[in-house]
KOLVEXSE-27864 format. One record per atom (N, C-alpha, C): x, y, z; residue in three letters. Coordinates in steps of 0.001 Angstrom, whole numbers, plus 500000, padded with zeros to 6 digits. Atoms other than C-alpha are relative to their C-alpha. Example, Ala and Ser with C-alpha at 12.3 -4.5 7.8 and 13.67 -1.06 7.14 Angstrom:
% KOLVEXSE-27864
500890498810500000ALA512300495500507800ALA500900501200500000ALA499180498810499940SER513670498940507140SER499230501090500730SER
% end
This chain:
% KOLVEXSE-27864
500567499332499887UNK500401499758500023UNK500359501705499843UNK498702498669500138UNK501403503691499047UNK499794500199501663UNK499593499449498490UNK502139505491502431UNK499647501698499701UNK500492499422499798UNK500008507897501157UNK498599499947499401UNK501317500559500600UNK496967506093500865UNK498765500791500806UNK500745499069499402UNK495211508718503092UNK499941501730499348UNK499669498071501085UNK496470512002500968UNK499762500673501195UNK500705498672498861UNK495997513607504588UNK501861500279500301UNK499375499606499664UNK500013514084504817UNK500459501584499828UNK499539498131500351UNK501027517630505637UNK501837500083500316UNK498333499472500021UNK504662519452505844UNK500891499393501269UNK499367500169498966UNK505190518788509305UNK499957498818500615UNK499389501420499633UNK504828515017509117UNK500816499375498781UNK498992500819501283UNK506978514195506103UNK500869499475500385UNK499343501116499165UNK509464512755508023UNK500031498569500062UNK500584501460499971UNK507456510123509191UNK499708499645498799UNK501281501087501283UNK505816509488505759UNK501815499615499104UNK499115500002500168UNK509621509880504672UNK500716498174500417UNK499612501362499836UNK510846506824506639UNK499180498560499921UNK500685500757500391UNK507662504860505820UNK500474499702498486UNK499584500134501339UNK508868505612502187UNK500896499288499526UNK498888500623500304UNK511989504301502270UNK499771498601500860UNK500248501530499639UNK510598500815504003UNK499603499871498847UNK500166500632501410UNK508574500551500957UNK500946499879498745UNK499503500405501588UNK511347501085498170UNK500835498770500601UNK498949501151499872UNK513300498413500404UNK499777498723499326UNK500636501434500080UNK510829495799499382UNK500807499269498502UNK499564500204501013UNK512545495853495691UNK501371499129500213UNK498797501093499667UNK515704493950497554UNK499558498914499819UNK498613500476499902UNK517752492050497081UNK500730501019498498UNK499191499433501065UNK518320493638493591UNK500625501329499984UNK499219498784499996UNK518894497113494651UNK501604499760500988UNK499014499975499064UNK521276496248497603UNK501479499614499523UNK498869500764500734UNK523221493662495534UNK501044501021498870UNK499392499094501093UNK523785496630492655UNK500921501036500887UNK499281499116499015UNK524961499139495439UNK501118499617500307UNK498817500661499277UNK527303497222497116UNK500774499800498864UNK499094500466501351UNK528745496075493551UNK500732501583499520UNK499210498834499966UNK529537499804492824UNK500618500571501203UNK499641499102498557UNK530207501093496356UNK501373499312499879UNK498549500850500041UNK533048498359496135UNK500851500678499214UNK499317499672501213UNK534293499932493064UNK500145501258500493UNK499325499098499594UNK534701503006494476UNK498602501747499028UNK501112499075501181UNK531292504560492234UNK498401500435500952UNK501383499697499401UNK527867506313493791UNK498992499350499052UNK501166500352501429UNK524600504714492238UNK498807500504501083UNK500810499662499861UNK521306505622493156UNK498625499888499214UNK500872500130500913UNK517783504620492160UNK499274501394500058UNK500287498536499503UNK516016507586491288UNK498839500397498864UNK500997499697501002UNK513139509164489079UNK498358498764500285UNK501529500392499833UNK509754507922488189UNK499775498679500873UNK500105501110498482UNK510165504381490152UNK500003500108501120UNK499831499500498814UNK511007506088493005UNK498428500398500408UNK501574499180500074UNK507384508233492607UNK498693498475499945UNK501180501151500292UNK505788504766491482UNK499790499275501326UNK500034500735498559UNK506706502825494467UNK499509500489500767UNK500950499121498834UNK505586505321496575UNK498525500115499942UNK501680500150500327UNK502149505232495140UNK499218498713500132UNK500279501213500197UNK502230501528494974UNK499882499271498732UNK499865500366501439UNK502568501309491302UNK501248499620499848UNK498449500597500000UNK506056499876491671UNK499485498912498782UNK499746501032501202UNK506938497706488423UNK501282499199500037UNK498577500857500110UNK510148495388487339UNK500945501038499072UNK498731499295500607UNK511705498687485734UNK500478500979500670UNK499411498765499205UNK513716500387487512UNK501073501170499329UNK499317499001500567UNK515700503714486674UNK501426500162501347UNK498979499678498844UNK519528504350488562UNK500868501211499486UNK499339499207500435UNK521548507228488119UNK501992499880500778UNK498548500668499587UNK525729506493488973UNK500980501324499415UNK499047498771499960UNK528628508832489326UNK501348499204498754UNK499617500697500664UNK530025506057487113UNK499841500384498189UNK499965499448501407UNK530819506606483018UNK499590498441499709UNK500645501236500860UNK529160503910480470UNK500728498770500114UNK498857501142500092UNK532144501869480071UNK500196499411501521UNK499753500352499157UNK532877501602483333UNK498423499080500899UNK501087500566499542UNK529124500844484481UNK499837498061499144UNK499945500991500607UNK529304498155481539UNK500443498869500560UNK499121501122499375UNK532150496101483237UNK499596499627501316UNK500203500538498787UNK530634496225486788UNK498830499529499452UNK500994501148500387UNK527242494434485022UNK500513498897499838UNK499282501098501024UNK529488491976483575UNK500311499086501479UNK499828500651499162UNK528811488774485651UNK499010499923500855UNK501244499824499235UNK525864490029487484UNK499167500129499418UNK501217499660500654UNK523629491201485108UNK499807498424498930UNK500142500900500833UNK521824488327482675UNK500024500085498780UNK500107499475501145UNK521760490333479917UNK500216501802499924UNK499999498766499678UNK523247493591479324UNK499979500760498389UNK500085499680501232UNK522735496276476289UNK500252501407500122UNK499009499015500532UNK524319499378474813UNK499029500890499711UNK500507498765500950UNK521692501438473000UNK499542501093500268UNK500276498296499576UNK521275504463475062UNK501676500092500483UNK498909499870499627UNK525068504329475400UNK500800501601499792UNK499726498413500138UNK525393507623473596UNK499779500861500226UNK500843499418499418UNK523064509280476013UNK500629499911501819UNK499971500829498644UNK524904507285478993UNK499123499382500565UNK500823501337499485UNK522735504792479302UNK500141498715499472UNK499625501256499809UNK523491501268480042UNK498365498934500314UNK501465500322499473UNK520215498944480178UNK500349498145500168UNK499647501036499917UNK520452495408481712UNK498608499267500506UNK501019500990499247UNK518322492353483006UNK500589499180501054UNK499731501383498877UNK518535490424486436UNK498967499567500425UNK501234500909499662UNK516017487949486959UNK498756500595499086UNK501263499478500443UNK512445489452486271UNK500321501753499608UNK499903498218500168UNK514074493345486517UNK500513500224498638UNK499434499390501010UNK514758495644483824UNK500580500932500677UNK499380499203499093UNK517380498083485069UNK500691501064498612UNK499210499094500583UNK518789501309483274UNK500909501133500942UNK498944499063498850UNK521834502944484741UNK500037500555499053UNK499514498159500218UNK522669506717483568UNK500862500518500839UNK498809499388499760UNK525643508447484232UNK499283501520500557UNK500536498871499603UNK524965511747486470UNK499999500815498269UNK499486499316501528UNK524205513976483428UNK499747501593500076UNK500154498539500227UNK524050517744483038UNK499690500681498556UNK499875499444501474UNK522539519032479651UNK499357501426499978UNK500189499019500169UNK522560521672477970UNK499205500140498834UNK501100500021501026UNK519592522936475292UNK500746501086499204UNK499817498696500680UNK520240525150472412UNK498299500214499619UNK502034499793500299UNK516751526958472192UNK499457499569498617UNK500733499621501333UNK516611526429468296UNK500237498386499847UNK499465501490500234UNK517515522212469043UNK499155499267500141UNK501025500819499465UNK515158519380469075UNK500604499131500592UNK499299500979498825UNK517847517645471007UNK501089500629500738UNK499136499289499139UNK519684517987473820UNK501504499520500091UNK499200500500499885UNK523009517748474225UNK500429499874501534UNK500097500991498786UNK524283515712477116UNK501252500217499841UNK498792499671499049UNK527192516579479294UNK499987498777501312UNK500239500537499210UNK527959514407481912UNK499756500928501790UNK499543499259499006UNK527973515731485499UNK500753498909501445UNK499079500593498626UNK529572515128489254UNK498883499750501106UNK500336500549498809UNK526889514559491477UNK498232499746500090UNK501597500063499878UNK523553513142492337UNK498972501368499794UNK500597499177499986UNK521916516501493562UNK499969500511498623UNK500080499671501597UNK522907517813489724UNK499463499525499293UNK500005500525500776UNK521804515593488329UNK498011499851499708UNK501519499882499196UNK518136515531490212UNK499688501678499352UNK500184498719500463UNK518261519354489124UNK499390499931498780UNK500142500087501425UNK517775518716485529UNK498860498907499528UNK501381500668500449UNK514759516305485688UNK498786500637499804UNK501027499051500053UNK511425517553484837UNK499520500513501089UNK500760499359499179UNK509076517786487692UNK500842499494501263UNK499350499495498947UNK509996517917491296UNK499858498271500325UNK500952501646499681UNK507835513977491938UNK501140499321499649UNK498969500687500822UNK510682512925489543UNK500885499719500424UNK498533499582499964UNK513723514111491117UNK499973499579501589UNK500067500871498494UNK513556511699494274UNK501242498995499546UNK498778501224500574UNK516314509204494580UNK500072499189501759UNK500071500868498875UNK517273506468496915UNK502206499826500041UNK498385500619499914UNK521415506367497802UNK500172498512500085UNK500075501610499624UNK522274502907497707UNK501734500018500101UNK500452501007498864UNK523781500918499683UNK499545500275501113UNK500531499743498697UNK523141503108502291UNK498393500135500203UNK502135499855500103UNK518809503429501559UNK500039501320500532UNK500381498425499445UNK519438507386502276UNK499196500471499423UNK500442499238501132UNK516733509125500633UNK500335501462499616UNK499350499359500229UNK517249511821499079UNK498802500815498975UNK500971499764500482UNK514702514678497970UNK500357501627500256UNK499546498888499318UNK516059518137497704UNK499284501257499601UNK500333499309500432UNK513276519560495469UNK498247500062500805UNK501421500228499096UNK510063518472497968UNK499157499217499020UNK500461500668501234UNK508789515772495218UNK499230499200501176UNK501154500908499225UNK507350513488498183UNK499050500780500740UNK500980498944499345UNK505429516578499599UNK498944500206498355UNK500974500337501545UNK504279516750495721UNK499294498705499904UNK500601501433499898UNK503052513025495685UNK499156500167501177UNK500664500277499083UNK501522513261498997UNK498651501039499373UNK501016498985499982UNK499274516304497849UNK499618500250498139UNK500888500205501351UNK498841514877493927UNK500286501374499203UNK499685498797500553UNK500909518005492943UNK500819500054498739UNK499432500049500831UNK502536518324489571UNK501100501629499628UNK499222498721499986UNK505525520911490182UNK501189499825499424UNK497969499945500572UNK509271521655488241UNK500844500642501418UNK499037499352499048UNK512158521781490563UNK500604501679500111UNK500381498514499870UNK512509525265489610UNK499252500752499290UNK500708499435500605UNK511238527646487479UNK499581499327498940UNK500389501212501067UNK508791526007485138UNK500564500591498549UNK499292499746501295UNK509636528435482008UNK501490499846500002UNK498410500192499978UNK513221527707482650UNK500160498529499215UNK500680501537500346UNK512013523790482572UNK499886499795498434UNK500706499810501410UNK509929524201479611UNK500834500377499117UNK499136499662500251UNK512445526171478016UNK501207499094499633UNK499206500776500629UNK514865523828478243UNK500035498529498603UNK500335501264500690UNK513091520545476985UNK498588500503499920UNK501840499433500338UNK509333522082475253UNK499447498663500213UNK500983501359499927UNK507975518371475595UNK499809499265501222UNK500308499928498479UNK507863518789479368UNK499133500176500106UNK501472499409499744UNK504682520412478739UNK499078498975500088UNK500792501039500341UNK503105517494477125UNK500331498892501273UNK500213501490498825UNK504709514855480136UNK499009500574501008UNK501242499691499017UNK502764517489482453UNK498666499517499784UNK501287500088500254UNK499594516599480817UNK499875498468500064UNK500140501054499961UNK500576513298480542UNK499958499049501364UNK499963500358498524UNK501121512592484444UNK498781500402500480UNK501315499814499463UNK498080514087484968UNK498641498992499698UNK500585501122500319UNK496433511596483132UNK500235499000500174UNK499608501184499671UNK498147508888484319UNK499759500024501514UNK500014499762498459UNK498513509818488127UNK498907500405500627UNK501137499325499471UNK495235512150488252UNK500939501187500955UNK499642498735498780UNK497554514786490053UNK499554501130499026UNK500137498881500529UNK496889518482489393UNK501062501041499637UNK499144499727500074UNK499560520296487677UNK499895501525501437UNK500509499261499187UNK500362523195489923UNK499828501548498843UNK500756498697500672UNK498657527148488590UNK501920500346499148UNK498631499699500400UNK502672528059487845UNK500232499315498486UNK499764501211501164UNK502817525009485464UNK499444500023498696UNK501394500132500882UNK499464525618483779UNK500772501407499173UNK499634498807500615UNK500722529424483062UNK500940499897498912UNK499033500376500348UNK503838528169481553UNK499716499672498798UNK500367500726500953UNK502560526084479563UNK498892500378498960UNK500811499049501194UNK499915528482478054UNK501241500838499378UNK499703498581500648UNK502108531416477241UNK501369499282499167UNK499158501047500182UNK505065528485476240UNK499535499183498642UNK500370500953500102UNK502781526316474293UNK500655499660498409UNK499418500379501265UNK504281526902470792UNK501532499634499328UNK498429501079499905UNK507616526006471926UNK500036498687499421UNK500342501852500163UNK506317522237471512UNK500507499840498528UNK500233500000501485UNK506811523215467716UNK501458499561499101UNK498295500077500391UNK510769522899467992UNK500397498443500182UNK499953500932499428UNK510302519552469191UNK499983498909498968UNK500399501181501379UNK510455516195466764UNK499298499392500015UNK501119500603500030UNK507711514505465571UNK499605498620500945UNK500020501451499373UNK508633511149466939UNK499947500305501374UNK499999500125498966UNK509246512069470267UNK498037500707500693UNK501180499458499737UNK505618514523470075UNK499031498577500322UNK500974500994500466UNK504096511156468816UNK499934498764501404UNK499941500931498543UNK505495508949471925UNK499326500143501431UNK500780499494498895UNK504213511429474287UNK498766499664499820UNK501532500232500194UNK500953511199472974UNK499352498714499884UNK499929501527499776UNK500828507460472932UNK499589499629501208UNK500238500138498793UNK501401507440476296UNK498793500365501005UNK500740499443499419UNK499058510031477150UNK498445499469500015UNK501488500901500860UNK496217508259475174UNK499502498784500366UNK500338500892499098UNK496730505210476974UNK500615499948501289UNK500000499087499095UNK496830506744480199UNK498675499503500734UNK501284500450499116UNK494017505751483226UNK499241500788499478UNK500867499160499810UNK492432508916482551UNK500614501115498856UNK499417499006501182UNK493394510827478938UNK499359500873500149UNK500841499090499662UNK490393512955479306UNK500735501182500531UNK499498498923499164UNK492353515216481664UNK501307500157499659UNK499383499212500724UNK495122515361479888UNK499741500328498582UNK500848499241501732UNK493594516138476356UNK499399501054500395UNK500723498693500284UNK491595518655477835UNK501131500940500673UNK498263499268499545UNK495302520095479906UNK500138500325498305UNK499185499658501114UNK496597520027476235UNK499004501115499229UNK500727499288500880UNK493896521844474568UNK499293501245500790UNK500449498773499072UNK493110524097477290UNK501077501104500308UNK498728499060499737UNK496816525405477685UNK500155500563498333UNK499721499705501577UNK496914525708473013UNK501007498972499725UNK499165501394500411UNK499172522323473153UNK499438499851499153UNK500576500597500731UNK496976520652471358UNK499916501044498404UNK500224499160501312UNK496605523428468488UNK501617499715499388UNK499078500114500396UNK500106522522467899UNK500522498490499485UNK499626501488499814UNK500404518818468421UNK498861499113499438UNK501116500643500174UNK496965517799467597UNK498978500849499068UNK500751498517500232UNK495225520972466033UNK498396499479499396UNK501422500935500542UNK492120518334464571UNK499001500303501298UNK500649500466499164UNK491249518224468042UNK499288501199501187UNK500556499022499647UNK490826521646469412UNK498773500832499007UNK501096499803500552UNK488657522198466493UNK498494499563500037UNK501277500521499757UNK485852520204467448UNK499517500892500844UNK500785498842498967UNK485297522891469908UNK499114500694499328UNK500842498892501258UNK483514524952467105UNK499229499844499592UNK500659500649500552UNK481644522464466277UNK498705499797500849UNK500793500312499064UNK477915522032467754UNK499367498753499245UNK500287501194500838UNK476768518202466998UNK498738499999499490UNK501516499670500816UNK473611517914464495UNK498883499444500810UNK500880499942499144UNK471933516397467614UNK499564500592501037UNK500106498885499025UNK472129519240470311UNK500508499190501574UNK500008500885498688UNK473152516116472790UNK501335500451500903UNK498786499869498969UNK476545517594473655UNK500402501567499697UNK500001498453500496UNK477937521050474186UNK501320500469498870UNK499772499465501566UNK480012520836471142UNK500913498219499759UNK499761501713500237UNK481771517536469310UNK501408499899500894UNK498953500919499183UNK484661517571471513UNK499964499651500795UNK499850500969499114UNK483078516766474305UNK499355498441499809UNK500389501312500640UNK481191514318472515UNK501288498892499413UNK499076500891500675UNK484314512573470911UNK500896499813501529UNK499683499987498824UNK485965512927474629UNK499111498707500685UNK500960500988499569UNK482722510402475687UNK500658498983499390UNK499633501224500535UNK483265508156473119UNK501646499388500610UNK498591500700498815UNK487049507739474615UNK499596499132500472UNK500045500589498388UNK485952507210477704UNK499203498328499559UNK500945501024500135UNK483035504658476516UNK501174499187499345UNK499113500624500577UNK485610503260474243UNK501366498733500851UNK499079500200499256UNK488102502739477019UNK499120498823500835UNK500597500818499070UNK485148500905479027UNK499652498813499224UNK500370501417500657UNK484526498165476087UNK501039499537499702UNK498879501272500297UNK488245497019475859UNK500285498942500188UNK500044500863499646UNK487989494327477478UNK499368499006498777UNK499770500578501713UNK486531493213474053UNK500337499249499085UNK499089500260501037UNK489046493374472302UNK501184498479500139UNK499317500929500195UNK491301490448471363UNK501764500476499926UNK498634499355500161UNK494613492506471579UNK499962500785501306UNK499880499581498787UNK496702493596474651UNK499492500925500156UNK500511498498498936UNK495268496944476647UNK500624500396500785UNK500858499179501097UNK495443499653476524UNK500733500128498873UNK499873500279501616UNK494980499412473011UNK499754501541499044UNK499650499068500456UNK496438502672471422UNK499091500655498765UNK500541499913500988UNK494773501977468320UNK498346500468499777UNK501040500085500002UNK491165501759469324UNK499560501694500525UNK500135499065498841UNK491652504564471901UNK499752501492499054UNK499390498818500336UNK493097507138469344UNK498447500321498821UNK500661499542501152UNK490335506549466490UNK498664500156500463UNK500558499220499278UNK488116506972469186UNK499475501598500410UNK499662498184500140UNK489154510214470001UNK499551501339499042UNK499865498947501701UNK489468511663466228UNK498757499456499063UNK500328500207500864UNK486623509861464948UNK498982500689498914UNK500740498623500981UNK484893513145463868UNK500444501169499672UNK498780497816500682UNK487954515761462773UNK499230500165499130UNK500363499644500966UNK486075515748459794UNK498681500543499983UNK501333498934500066UNK482704517559460679UNK500505501327499803UNK499623498739500332UNK484541520941460708UNK499940500387498673UNK500014499551501381UNK485107520848457055UNK499001499651499202UNK501156500030500770UNK481931519373456174UNK498866500161500547UNK501503499353499023UNK479689521212458529UNK498817500999498623UNK500957499087500392UNK476780522582456491UNK498867500657500739UNK501522499832499275UNK473662524891457617UNK498489499317499050UNK501530500365500598UNK469794523838456474UNK499302500775500577UNK501333499105499271UNK466342525279457186UNK500144499005501133UNK500900499824498758UNK465117525797460138UNK501247499792501341UNK498851500243498997UNK468742525753461855UNK500902498889500407UNK499370501372499847UNK469705522354461235UNK501411499631499413UNK498663500054501058UNK473480521458460425UNK500092498675500045UNK499834501721500454UNK474351518314458871UNK501935500395499892UNK499269500054499837UNK477923517101458687UNK500302498930498661UNK499739501190500956UNK477854514826455595UNK501074499754499045UNK498487500713500145UNK480677512523454507UNK501043500233500892UNK498855499702499548UNK482566513166457422UNK500885498965500666UNK499315501244499536UNK483633509792458079UNK501146499569498815UNK498882500173501483UNK485578509991454191UNK500971501110500777UNK498964499328499628UNK486963513097455011UNK500860499803501181UNK499236499974498561UNK487885512554458373UNK501294499206500169UNK499522500886500356UNK489377509351457737UNK501930500413499118UNK499046499335500524UNK491546511588455091UNK501053500727500932UNK498834499266498658UNK492537513857457984UNK500877499435500392UNK499479501060499137UNK493296510938460312UNK501895499343499452UNK499382500966500725UNK495829509394458301UNK501117501514499626UNK499351499000499824UNK497427512718457441UNK500942500554500999UNK498846499895498546UNK498327513796460982UNK500471499410500325UNK498961501516499325UNK499354510485461673UNK501441499958498975UNK498840499969500882UNK502016510628458811UNK500897500969500327UNK499501498945499556UNK502986513869459975UNK500664499990501438UNK499159500212499332UNK503713512668463274UNK500950498319500130UNK499072500895500018UNK505669509946462155UNK499551498301500380UNK500288501049499595UNK503446506878462864UNK500263498961499312UNK499798500872500983UNK503687503555461250UNK498739500055499292UNK501285500594501210UNK501873502396457614UNK498719499464500651UNK500691500698499515UNK500409499898459827UNK498617500752501057UNK500978499424499077UNK498936502101462505UNK499385501054499371UNK500206498953500657UNK498031504678460356UNK498669499553499136UNK501056500749501044UNK495985502358457580UNK498960499507501418UNK500922500411499022UNK493942501097460958UNK499355501030500443UNK500913498934499630UNK492853504208462432UNK499190500528498752UNK501017500119501378UNK491946505246458999UNK498897499027499717UNK500944500678500150UNK489829502658458408UNK498959499848500898UNK500472500050498548UNK488436502671462029UNK499194501400499232UNK500289498426500087UNK487442506415461294UNK499158500198498600UNK500290500050501293UNK486617505721457426UNK498330499015500112UNK500720500986499969UNK484036503057458656UNK499160500004501068UNK500634499868498192UNK482641504459462023UNK498333500143499734UNK501678500030500099UNK479095505263460501UNK499688498773499114UNK500648500968500917UNK478797502040458322UNK498295499752500473UNK501095500572499545UNK476209500525460714UNK499014501127500170UNK500833499361500156UNK474236503481460919UNK499524500508498481UNK500011499857501128UNK474389503840457137UNK498401498741499414UNK501146500796500429UNK471600500680456930UNK498641500368500684UNK501270499754499536UNK468893502534458666UNK500014498889501633UNK500669500766499469UNK466565500621460990UNK499853498400499952UNK500525501094500578UNK465687497939459334UNK500671498873499706UNK499009501826499844UNK467043493895458951UNK501045500305498932UNK499105499896501240UNK470136493851457210UNK500075498693499375UNK499956501557500804UNK470558491291454369UNK501506499654500525UNK498736500489499924UNK473344488864454224UNK500966500522499479UNK499161499354500990UNK474861490630451567UNK500892501321500665UNK499534498808499060UNK475457493948454010UNK500511499585500773UNK499200500424499285UNK476467491447456542UNK501528500066499853UNK498507500673500394UNK479125490224454873UNK500898501035499285UNK498758498823501123UNK480395493631452770UNK500651500554501453UNK499334499505498677UNK480675495022456726UNK500991499088500328UNK498878500875500014UNK482830492046457611UNK500920500098498850UNK498807499685501121UNK484896492371454400UNK500750501360500073UNK498953498624499631UNK485706496062454777UNK500461500314501072UNK499248499814498946UNK486211495982458400UNK501260499076499906UNK499627500577500093UNK488311493229457910UNK501399499569501060UNK499622500646499076UNK491116492416460438UNK499762501435501209UNK500576499182498875UNK489559495624462625UNK499136500033500099UNK501447499815500280UNK486385494566462658UNK499734499890501670UNK500453500212498192UNK486301493514466961UNK500370501642500117UNK500464498197500263UNK487515497625466432UNK499132500689500347UNK501059499255500740UNK484956498675464819UNK499013499714500898UNK500969500276499141UNK482595496899467091UNK499676500841501270UNK500140499041498761UNK483920498547470137UNK499664501517499585UNK500454498614499756UNK483897502146468446UNK498511500313499283UNK501526499644500228UNK480387501691467095UNK499132500536501164UNK500881500366498925UNK478890500700470288UNK500647501327500864UNK499448498486498820UNK481233503923472178UNK499376501014499206UNK500603498757500578UNK479713506251469630UNK498749500670500286UNK501020500016499253UNK476610505674471161UNK499885501276501191UNK499791499207498901UNK476207508785473197UNK498462500937500586UNK501443499069499839UNK472528509899473226UNK499361499653501187UNK500640500029498781UNK470864510509476532UNK498512499556499980UNK501256500837500387UNK467788508882475209UNK499977498571500294UNK499571501846499539UNK467599505667477205UNK499281499218499103UNK500567500764500894UNK465142504180474933UNK500527500003498703UNK499283499910501112UNK467182505130471457UNK501028499159500595UNK498966500831499649UNK470197503813473165UNK500065498542499999UNK500347501333499718UNK468694500799474282UNK499836499134498836UNK500158500611501094UNK467465500272470749UNK500798499838499008UNK498636499656500512UNK470921501377469105UNK500953498475500513UNK499411501115499927UNK472420498771471321UNK499687498140499497UNK500512501429500272UNK469914496021470752UNK500393499762498442UNK499578500462501456UNK470448496200466566UNK501337499801500189UNK498537500176500247UNK474293496176466907UNK499928498208500714UNK500012501580499509UNK473813492808469376UNK499474499384498794UNK500577500947501210UNK471673491270466285UNK501174500131499448UNK498778499567501163UNK474556492772463791UNK500621498888500679UNK499027500731499460UNK477131490638465723UNK499849498241499997UNK500839501268499371UNK474589487790466613UNK500295499486498301UNK500007500814501623UNK474633487434462332UNK501050499827499555UNK498411500126500797UNK478144488140461850UNK500394498552500359UNK499496501290499740UNK478822484957463801UNK499204499332499718UNK501087500722500712UNK475945483082462268UNK500819499470498651UNK499630500130501339UNK477410483721458836UNK501503499545500016UNK498963500575500087UNK480695483115459986UNK500375498463500096UNK500169501779499524UNK480140479227461265UNK499323499431498263UNK500677500232501131UNK478197479245457681UNK500911499262499276UNK499561499314501162UNK480389480706455460UNK501943500226499887UNK498730499169499929UNK484046481352456932UNK499719501427499259UNK499606498450500167UNK483755484800456697UNK501312500450500651UNK498803499766499954UNK487005485008458102UNK501328500020499010UNK498922500370501488UNK488670483893454837UNK498895500210498983UNK501244499738501044UNK485966485477452613UNK500672500307498666UNK499274500179500801UNK487091484726449297UNK499066499343498728UNK501345500336500556UNK485053484277445947UNK500501498158499761UNK499757501463500360UNK484289480253444573UNK501263499338498982UNK498864500514500615UNK487060479725442289UNK501374501301499883UNK498915498739499758UNK490716481652442149UNK500709500393498557UNK499137499282500970UNK492882483238439631UNK500347498901498817UNK499541500807500892UNK494342479968437899UNK498499499099499664UNK501154500763500744UNK490693478436437478UNK499356501094499212UNK500897498983501141UNK489070481888436072UNK501027499544498969UNK499565499692501488UNK492164481798433621UNK499971498646499108UNK500249500865500442UNK491668478040432574UNK498921499881499666UNK501518500027500621UNK488011478437432330UNK499895500717498903UNK500024498864501090UNK488125481431430181UNK501123499970498894UNK499400499723501013UNK491155480598428222UNK500799501316499775UNK499852498754500337UNK492755483682428921UNK501525499758500975UNK498603499236499539UNK496696485225429980UNK499786500355501147UNK500315499176499162UNK497326486498433426UNK500265501537499106UNK500225498675500142UNK496130490118433207UNK499078500666500449UNK501074498846499238UNK493729492994434064UNK498495499277499686UNK501502501137499897UNK490486490439432431UNK499997498872501189UNK500325500913498759UNK491199488098435419UNK499776500653501131UNK499988499332498850UNK491615490378437575UNK498463501210500616UNK501730499274500090UNK487839491960436612UNK498966498749500150UNK500277501219500174UNK486969488238436429UNK499672499775501475UNK499725499965498160UNK488162488048440419UNK498831500390500279UNK500821498987499496UNK486030491261441186UNK498555499372499569UNK501724500559500505UNK482678489865439499UNK499855498899500985UNK500121501098498670UNK483054486757441637UNK499778500078501160UNK499971499765498393UNK483798488412444935UNK498589500931500126UNK501410499234499364UNK480592490467444641UNK499222499220499876UNK501679500924500184UNK478316487655443499UNK500533498845501772UNK499659500876499003UNK480156485616446733UNK499399500994501238UNK500491499191499183UNK479342488813448766UNK498555499852499710UNK502035499862500088UNK475478489117447307UNK499502498812500423UNK500909501429500067UNK474759485144447169UNK500610499162501246UNK499379500898499191UNK477055483681449730UNK500826498552499291UNK499171500564501019UNK479116480549448893UNK499032499348499053UNK501162500545501066UNK477801479513445507UNK500624498070499378UNK499931500762501236UNK479769476426444355UNK500999499721499352UNK499357499813501230UNK482418475564441758UNK499254500098498809UNK500707500039501078UNK479976474760439374UNK499006500510499860UNK501190499400500473UNK477246477033439934UNK501094501464499439UNK499407499011499958UNK480282479756440171UNK500363500192498237UNK499725499644501547UNK481499478817436922UNK499421499854498753UNK500727499533500626UNK478564478853435149UNK499608501829499841UNK499923498511499814UNK477931482670436289UNK501177500575499522UNK498645499275501059UNK481652483691434966UNK499541499532498897UNK500560500385501647UNK480511482111431673UNK499234501034499159UNK501158498757500828UNK477474484105431127UNK500618501354500702UNK499870498753499831UNK479063487085432702UNK501385500198498772UNK499065500052500869UNK482282486346430404UNK499304500498498430UNK500678499940501540UNK479961485808427192UNK499227501425499976UNK500380498813500274UNK477807488977427962UNK500638501288500132UNK499347498888500194UNK480931491012428480UNK500308500288498598UNK499174499889501070UNK482074490050424950UNK498760500721499159UNK
% end
């Protein structure tokens, strides 16, 4: 249990909290004791630092630990030899050596003193000479705590323990200086608010607002990685609201604050932005349905941006009616464009793009009974994103009218049941025509080429319309089509 479970620690009682905190941290022994002794015997300092200290204090401990040391990377590698099960040096240029010891994953970084070029996307790394100096360059006070090893001395020069107790996000020094050094820290503030439920200090929020444009010097890859962490946090709405209210979202995901300008056509929400956050919340609630590890960034991000096509498709009609025709298609294009700019993988871009493009498909069939042909096409078009599409479509129902919500839920239950029945009968997961390309060429007596593809497409449409035909009927239909075409 976290020593802050009652959230009532005051400044006067922090010494007692510190003692309990150190005892909590000692639960990770013997790995830290062994490592501390190994470095001390070689004449070097080492301390457990940063996020792992904070998380362990909050009862959120994991098997990933970060350490800071006076030893340079070559020395760290040598000291780990014969002790760690596996060592890697992928971060050596930045002073970090990683290793695995049993179930633990450790990263050990030489004390750093980073200097920043105000116009550069990357910090220039130079080695520091003290733990206190290393802690001073960290993003937030709650991440600037340490436990010296092997003495187990708790080090907290910037009041991080009190911030954890009071659930506050502060910088070790002036936030303007910290954010000027590394503007990505502004996004980290939003991410930690979403992950931990902490409240940024007013000075932090003010600096984020005043310096929001500075995020544009940060590389797209670093912004992307921070956005993924935020969206996959426990309460992403909190962090997203902070990005929007401070103006940061305008520079990293401008399509999101743009939704605040749009009134949804059913007047159910303050604006489309609020609707999108509600859809995100509901998609998270439905994540357990997915056959993929969760939290699932793809389904969450698709839920967040599924309506970003609305601003460009808004039309005013008679009697104050507002429409957003084709916002699904436009939104898919915008989603792909934004994700490409943020350097997402082609696979991620296509997954999210497909979900945004298909999120209205269920409603396109109205309230009537779906034909088998419509069900087959729904499955075909969704492809490997069908389960995520189920989640997105269900999450997109945010009406406050209980009767309507129940009707939509029942209709989608029926659709899913129909899909399962057809899957059992027709092998929908491997939907293909009754004849393959070689059979088409043999039956029609034609060589490989465009006509084979046209014939295959005809048979595929026939398969979607009528279900499995069998080879004989498919052959007859193919010959009829070929004859009529000629």
